[in-house]
BASEKE-426190 format. One record per residue (C-alpha): chain; x negated, y, z. Coordinates in nm, 2 decimals. Last residue first. Example, Ala and Ser with C-alpha at 12.3 -4.5 7.8 and 13.67 -1.06 7.14 Angstrom:
<rs>
(r 'A', (-1.37, -0.11, 0.71));
(r 'A', (-1.23, -0.45, 0.78));
</rs>
This chain:
<rs>
(r 'A', (-10.27, 22.81, 11.02));
(r 'A', (-10.09, 22.78, 10.71));
(r 'A', (-10.18, 23.13, 10.53));
(r 'A', (-9.92, 23.34, 10.35));
(r 'A', (-9.83, 23.56, 10.66));
(r 'A', (-10.17, 23.63, 10.73));
(r 'A', (-10.22, 23.79, 10.39));
(r 'A', (-9.90, 23.99, 10.43));
(r 'A', (-10.04, 24.11, 10.79));
(r 'A', (-10.36, 24.18, 10.63));
(r 'A', (-10.20, 24.44, 10.38));
(r 'A', (-10.01, 24.60, 10.64));
(r 'A', (-10.30, 24.66, 10.86));
(r 'A', (-10.47, 24.80, 10.57));
(r 'A', (-10.18, 25.06, 10.50));
(r 'A', (-10.16, 25.11, 10.89));
(r 'A', (-10.55, 25.19, 10.90));
(r 'A', (-10.80, 24.93, 11.02));
(r 'A', (-11.09, 24.95, 11.26));
(r 'A', (-11.34, 24.70, 11.30));
(r 'A', (-11.52, 24.62, 11.61));
(r 'A', (-11.89, 24.62, 11.80));
(r 'A', (-11.85, 24.60, 12.15));
(r 'A', (-11.72, 24.89, 12.39));
(r 'A', (-11.79, 25.04, 12.75));
(r 'A', (-11.57, 25.22, 12.98));
(r 'A', (-11.29, 24.95, 12.99));
(r 'A', (-11.35, 24.84, 13.35));
(r 'A', (-11.34, 24.47, 13.23));
(r 'A', (-11.57, 24.57, 12.95));
(r 'A', (-11.42, 24.60, 12.60));
(r 'A', (-11.46, 24.38, 12.29));
(r 'A', (-11.32, 24.48, 11.96));
(r 'A', (-11.01, 24.47, 11.71));
(r 'A', (-10.88, 24.79, 11.64));
(r 'A', (-10.56, 24.97, 11.47));
(r 'A', (-10.59, 25.30, 11.37));
(r 'A', (-10.46, 25.61, 11.54));
(r 'A', (-10.51, 25.96, 11.28));
(r 'A', (-10.78, 26.15, 11.43));
(r 'A', (-10.88, 26.31, 11.72));
(r 'A', (-11.24, 26.18, 11.72));
(r 'A', (-11.10, 25.80, 11.66));
(r 'A', (-10.74, 25.79, 11.77));
(r 'A', (-10.71, 25.43, 11.89));
(r 'A', (-10.41, 25.14, 11.84));
(r 'A', (-10.53, 24.85, 12.03));
(r 'A', (-10.60, 24.44, 11.96));
(r 'A', (-10.81, 24.32, 12.24));
(r 'A', (-11.15, 24.09, 12.28));
(r 'A', (-11.18, 24.10, 12.63));
(r 'A', (-11.48, 24.13, 12.84));
(r 'A', (-11.51, 23.92, 13.16));
(r 'A', (-11.83, 23.83, 13.18));
(r 'A', (-11.81, 23.58, 12.90));
(r 'A', (-11.51, 23.67, 12.65));
(r 'A', (-11.15, 23.66, 12.70));
(r 'A', (-10.93, 23.64, 12.40));
(r 'A', (-10.68, 23.80, 12.18));
(r 'A', (-10.58, 24.08, 12.46));
(r 'A', (-10.25, 24.28, 12.32));
(r 'A', (-10.11, 24.58, 12.21));
(r 'A', (-10.27, 24.84, 12.42));
(r 'A', (-10.13, 25.22, 12.28));
(r 'A', (-10.32, 25.50, 12.23));
(r 'A', (-10.65, 25.47, 12.36));
(r 'A', (-10.84, 25.76, 12.30));
(r 'A', (-11.19, 25.82, 12.15));
(r 'A', (-11.47, 26.07, 12.12));
(r 'A', (-11.80, 25.92, 12.01));
(r 'A', (-12.07, 26.14, 12.11));
(r 'A', (-12.37, 26.22, 11.82));
(r 'A', (-12.62, 26.04, 11.85));
</rs>
């Protein structure tokens, strides 16, 4: 399996804390030297391991933001 290269460009927010100290975070991450994307996933306490997550381009995040603004939460 090929190694995945990533760089956390900006830590935006901790959304929640999971068991054993893992945090669900919203970050801006560059994957394999690509354009940074908004990323939501769980991270280990030391930041060296990650869980499955989702990455969104700027345009996808703008669409999601518009949809969330319309919801009554």
